[in-house]
Residue frames as a rotation matrix with the C-alpha (Angstrom) as fourth column:
MET 1
-0.451 0.506 0.735 -30.57
0.697 0.714 -0.064 -23.65
-0.558 0.484 -0.675 81.72
ASP 2
-0.935 0.165 0.315 -32.29
0.165 -0.581 0.797 -22.12
0.315 0.797 0.516 78.79
SER 3
-0.715 0.699 0.015 -35.52
-0.414 -0.407 -0.814 -20.28
-0.563 -0.588 0.580 79.77
GLN 4
-0.121 0.662 -0.740 -37.34
-0.956 0.124 0.266 -21.72
0.268 0.739 0.618 76.74
TYR 5
-0.499 -0.152 -0.853 -36.47
-0.087 0.988 -0.125 -25.26
0.862 0.012 -0.506 77.88
ILE 6
-0.981 0.139 -0.133 -37.67
0.144 0.071 -0.987 -24.51
-0.127 -0.988 -0.090 81.43
HIS 7
-0.455 0.857 -0.240 -40.93
-0.795 -0.513 -0.325 -23.05
-0.401 0.042 0.915 80.14
GLU 8
-0.091 0.386 -0.918 -41.57
-0.751 0.578 0.317 -26.10
0.654 0.718 0.238 77.92
ALA 9
-0.743 -0.238 -0.626 -40.79
0.170 0.837 -0.521 -28.48
0.648 -0.493 -0.581 80.81
GLU 10
-0.887 0.463 -0.002 -43.19
-0.166 -0.322 -0.932 -26.61
-0.432 -0.826 0.362 83.10
ASN 11
-0.189 0.846 -0.499 -45.94
-0.978 -0.207 0.019 -26.74
-0.087 0.492 0.866 80.45
LYS 12
-0.317 0.010 -0.948 -45.38
-0.392 0.909 0.141 -30.47
0.864 0.416 -0.285 79.94
LYS 13
-0.941 -0.046 -0.334 -45.70
0.280 0.445 -0.850 -31.09
0.188 -0.894 -0.407 83.69
LEU 14
-0.666 0.738 -0.110 -48.82
-0.551 -0.586 -0.594 -28.91
-0.503 -0.335 0.797 83.83
MET 15
-0.102 0.632 -0.768 -50.45
-0.929 0.215 0.301 -30.86
0.356 0.744 0.565 80.99
ALA 16
-0.521 -0.184 -0.834 -49.59
-0.063 0.982 -0.177 -34.18
0.851 -0.040 -0.523 82.66
GLU 17
-0.905 0.041 -0.423 -50.96
0.420 0.233 -0.877 -33.28
0.063 -0.972 -0.228 86.10
TYR 18
-0.497 0.728 -0.472 -53.95
-0.044 -0.565 -0.824 -31.06
-0.867 -0.389 0.313 85.30
TYR 19
0.088 0.613 0.785 -56.84
0.963 0.151 -0.226 -30.79
-0.257 0.776 -0.577 82.88
VAL 20
-0.276 -0.222 -0.935 -56.02
0.079 -0.975 0.208 -27.68
-0.958 -0.017 0.286 80.89
THR 21
0.675 0.382 0.631 -57.05
0.686 -0.010 -0.727 -26.05
-0.272 0.924 -0.269 77.65
GLU 22
-0.457 -0.884 0.102 -54.73
0.843 -0.393 0.367 -24.06
-0.284 0.253 0.925 75.50
GLY 23
-0.916 0.001 0.400 -55.53
0.183 -0.888 0.423 -20.39
0.356 0.461 0.813 75.19
ARG 24
-0.701 0.708 -0.082 -58.78
-0.368 -0.458 -0.810 -18.57
-0.611 -0.537 0.581 75.72
ALA 25
-0.281 0.728 0.626 -62.17
0.790 0.546 -0.280 -19.63
-0.545 0.416 -0.728 74.50
ASP 26
-0.896 0.061 0.440 -63.51
0.287 -0.677 0.678 -17.60
0.339 0.734 0.589 71.59
LEU 27
-0.805 0.576 -0.140 -66.22
-0.183 -0.466 -0.866 -15.38
-0.564 -0.671 0.480 73.05
MET 28
-0.282 0.729 -0.624 -68.46
-0.959 -0.209 0.189 -15.80
0.007 0.652 0.758 70.01
ASN 29
-0.395 0.082 -0.915 -68.32
-0.298 0.931 0.212 -19.60
0.869 0.357 -0.343 70.32
VAL 30
-0.740 0.054 -0.670 -69.25
0.577 0.564 -0.591 -19.71
0.346 -0.824 -0.449 74.01
THR 31
-0.871 0.485 -0.076 -71.86
-0.391 -0.779 -0.490 -16.95
-0.297 -0.398 0.868 74.17
LEU 32
-0.672 0.723 0.163 -75.46
0.741 0.652 0.163 -18.17
0.012 0.230 -0.973 74.34
ALA 33
-0.575 0.540 0.614 -78.48
-0.028 -0.764 0.645 -16.09
0.817 0.354 0.454 73.40
SER 34
0.331 0.733 0.595 -80.48
-0.763 -0.163 0.626 -17.47
0.555 -0.661 0.505 76.32
LEU 35
-0.785 -0.619 0.023 -79.52
-0.483 0.589 -0.648 -19.50
0.388 -0.520 -0.761 79.37
GLU 36
-0.148 0.834 0.532 -83.09
-0.932 0.063 -0.358 -20.26
-0.332 -0.548 0.767 80.28
ASN 37
0.703 0.504 0.501 -83.74
-0.426 0.863 -0.270 -24.03
-0.569 -0.024 0.822 80.40
ASN 38
0.479 -0.624 -0.618 -80.36
-0.670 0.194 -0.716 -24.77
0.567 0.757 -0.325 78.79
PRO 39
0.999 -0.002 -0.042 -79.10
0.027 0.787 0.616 -28.12
0.032 -0.617 0.787 80.14
SER 40
0.357 -0.934 0.022 -75.48
0.695 0.250 -0.674 -27.38
0.624 0.256 0.738 79.22
VAL 41
-0.294 -0.422 0.857 -75.36
-0.208 -0.847 -0.489 -24.41
0.933 -0.323 0.162 81.59
LYS 42
0.857 0.478 0.193 -75.30
-0.288 0.134 0.948 -25.89
0.428 -0.868 0.252 85.05
ASN 43
0.847 -0.504 -0.168 -72.76
0.439 0.486 0.755 -26.58
-0.299 -0.714 0.633 87.77
HIS 44
0.321 -0.747 0.583 -70.38
0.499 -0.390 -0.774 -23.87
0.805 0.539 0.248 86.59
ILE 45
0.155 -0.369 -0.916 -68.02
0.868 -0.391 0.305 -21.99
-0.471 -0.843 0.260 88.87
ILE 46
0.642 0.129 0.756 -68.24
0.545 -0.770 -0.332 -18.28
0.539 0.625 -0.564 88.06
VAL 47
-0.051 -0.732 -0.679 -65.22
0.902 -0.326 0.283 -16.12
-0.429 -0.598 0.677 88.89
CYS 48
0.851 0.352 0.390 -65.62
0.480 -0.822 -0.307 -12.37
0.212 0.448 -0.868 88.52
GLY 49
0.765 -0.629 0.142 -62.31
-0.635 -0.772 0.000 -10.62
0.110 -0.090 -0.990 88.00
ILE 50
0.428 -0.743 -0.515 -58.74
0.259 0.647 -0.717 -11.79
0.866 0.173 0.469 88.38
HIS 51
0.928 -0.193 0.320 -57.05
-0.363 -0.262 0.894 -12.19
-0.089 -0.945 -0.313 91.76
SER 52
0.089 -0.986 -0.139 -53.34
-0.973 -0.056 -0.225 -12.70
0.214 0.156 -0.964 92.30
ALA 53
-0.631 -0.307 0.712 -54.10
-0.565 0.811 -0.151 -16.17
-0.531 -0.498 -0.686 93.73
ILE 54
0.350 0.867 -0.354 -56.48
-0.896 0.199 -0.397 -17.31
-0.274 0.456 0.846 90.98
LYS 55
-0.076 -0.456 -0.887 -54.07
-0.649 0.698 -0.303 -20.06
0.757 0.552 -0.349 89.89
SER 56
-0.948 -0.281 0.151 -54.08
-0.283 0.519 -0.807 -21.46
0.148 -0.807 -0.571 93.44
PHE 57
-0.260 0.938 0.230 -57.87
-0.684 -0.010 -0.729 -21.43
-0.682 -0.347 0.644 93.38
ILE 58
0.484 0.533 -0.694 -58.26
-0.874 0.256 -0.412 -23.14
-0.042 0.806 0.590 90.00
MET 59
-0.365 -0.758 -0.540 -55.45
-0.802 0.551 -0.230 -25.72
0.472 0.350 -0.809 90.02
PRO 60
-0.843 0.056 0.535 -56.99
-0.317 0.753 -0.577 -28.07
-0.435 -0.656 -0.617 92.64
LEU 61
0.177 0.984 -0.001 -60.21
-0.462 0.082 -0.883 -28.03
-0.869 0.156 0.470 90.60
ARG 62
0.656 0.004 -0.755 -58.29
-0.751 0.107 -0.652 -29.38
0.078 0.994 0.073 87.58
LYS 63
-0.301 -0.794 0.528 -56.15
-0.792 0.516 0.326 -32.17
-0.532 -0.320 -0.784 89.07
ARG 64
-0.410 0.050 -0.911 -55.99
-0.765 0.524 0.374 -35.26
0.496 0.850 -0.176 86.83
TYR 65
-0.993 0.050 -0.104 -57.07
0.097 0.856 -0.509 -37.59
0.064 -0.515 -0.855 89.64
LEU 66
-0.422 0.900 -0.106 -60.57
-0.492 -0.325 -0.807 -36.07
-0.761 -0.289 0.581 89.43
LYS 67
-0.523 0.369 0.768 -63.12
0.668 0.737 0.101 -38.06
-0.529 0.566 -0.632 87.48
ASP 68
-0.793 0.232 0.563 -65.11
0.393 -0.512 0.764 -36.52
0.466 0.827 0.314 84.62
HIS 69
0.215 0.976 -0.024 -68.24
0.622 -0.118 0.774 -36.22
0.753 -0.181 -0.633 86.76
GLN 70
0.301 -0.170 -0.938 -66.25
0.889 -0.308 0.340 -34.30
-0.347 -0.936 0.059 89.40
LEU 71
-0.762 -0.633 0.139 -65.01
0.632 -0.678 0.377 -31.63
-0.144 0.375 0.916 87.01
GLN 72
0.401 0.847 -0.349 -66.91
0.672 -0.531 -0.517 -28.38
-0.623 -0.027 -0.782 86.83
LYS 73
0.146 -0.307 0.940 -66.63
0.835 -0.472 -0.284 -25.76
0.531 0.826 0.187 84.13
ILE 74
-0.066 -0.267 -0.961 -65.03
0.742 -0.658 0.132 -22.53
-0.668 -0.704 0.242 85.25
VAL 75
0.419 0.241 0.876 -66.05
0.768 -0.608 -0.200 -19.21
0.484 0.756 -0.440 83.74
ILE 76
-0.309 -0.564 -0.766 -63.83
0.803 -0.586 0.108 -16.21
-0.510 -0.582 0.633 84.40
ILE 77
0.598 0.578 0.556 -65.46
0.762 -0.624 -0.170 -12.86
0.249 0.526 -0.813 83.72
THR 78
-0.295 -0.737 -0.608 -63.14
0.763 -0.565 0.315 -9.89
-0.575 -0.371 0.729 83.32
GLY 79
-0.856 -0.151 0.494 -63.34
0.456 -0.672 0.584 -6.42
0.244 0.725 0.644 81.89
GLU 80
-0.714 0.622 -0.323 -66.09
-0.304 -0.690 -0.656 -3.87
-0.631 -0.370 0.682 81.76
PRO 81
0.041 0.829 0.557 -69.55
0.412 0.494 -0.765 -4.60
-0.910 0.261 -0.322 80.29
ASP 82
0.758 0.274 -0.592 -68.97
-0.324 -0.630 -0.706 -2.06
-0.566 0.727 -0.389 77.49
GLU 83
-0.270 -0.928 -0.257 -65.87
-0.817 0.079 0.571 -4.02
-0.510 0.364 -0.780 76.37
ARG 84
0.094 0.396 0.914 -68.04
0.085 0.911 -0.403 -6.83
-0.992 0.115 0.052 74.98
GLY 85
-0.937 -0.332 -0.110 -67.66
-0.109 -0.023 0.994 -7.83
-0.333 0.943 -0.015 71.39
GLY 86
-0.577 0.747 0.330 -70.60
0.813 0.486 0.319 -8.09
0.078 0.453 -0.888 69.03
ASP 87
-0.074 0.671 0.737 -73.72
0.466 -0.630 0.621 -5.97
0.882 0.389 -0.266 69.34
């Protein structure tokens, strides 16, 4: 089988079974000046760094059988502090 076809089939299955977003979030669009008293910043799962089993950790948290109120936002922090964009 063609590897492109296999990759597309795997992505289609992933989209059907899990809540996923395409690509990374733009850092400038998700960075807040202050988190203090911000109602949108609660019940997040914070992951620091990347582990070889991160997919196994995240996938059960994104199964389609979960209801909206059961989903939690996941923030993955990687890199060094001096690698930040902006100021």
